[in-house]
N, C-alpha and C positions, 0 to 999 in steps of 0.2 A: 580458525574454527574448522573442525572436521566436517566432512560431508553429512554424516548422520545427524549431528547436532544442528547443522544448517537446515536440513530437511524438517526436523522436528520443530524448529523455530518457525519456519515458513508455515507449517501446518497449524501451529498454535495461533500465529498472527492472522492467518486466513480465517480460521474459525472465529476469532475475536471480531474481525472485520465484518463478517456476515451476521454475527449475532448483534452487532451494533449498526447495521447498515442504515436504518431509518434515521438515527441520530447523526450519522456521518453524512447522509444525503442533505440534511438541513444545513450543515456547515460547509460541505465540500462538493456540492453538485457540479457536475461537468468539469471536474478537476482530477488530476492524478494525485494520489497520496502515496507516501512511503511510510510503511508501518514497521516498527521495531519494538519488541517487548510490549506488544499490545497497546502501542501509542502511535498516533500520527506524528512523525518527526519533521516532515516537510510536505508541502503541497504546492501545486502549480497547475495552471491551465495547459501548459506546454511541457511535454516530456523532456525535452532538451534542458529547459530551465530547471526542472525537478532534479535531473542528474547533476547539473552544476551546483545546485543547493546542497545535494548530498555530499558531493566531493568537497565543498567548502567546509562542511561539518566533519570532514575526515571519515565519512561513511562510504563503504563499498556498495555500489548499486546492486551487485549480485548477492549481497548478504542481507538485503531487506526486501520485504514484500512491497511490490509496486502494483497498484490497481487504479483503474479509472472508475470514478464514482458517477454512475448515470443518474439522471433525474428520476427515472422510473425503473422499477424492477422488470427484467425481461429474461427470457430463457432462450438459449440457442438450441435449435433443432439440427442435429447432424444426420 
């Protein structure tokens, strides 16, 4: 996959995740999720376990969106 295509897919998956965050919070609160093609393909409470699950599915961790789903919405102030 070329870099531009990867970035576009990350952007689409990130947009999908944030549009669906309330529904995802109900199912995946306090867990890491890996999103590909606007779907959660694996999830885990531990990032190391999530990476292992991705590798078992023959997915490259650097080619999927990985996010932690918090129980509440928050904003970072920088």
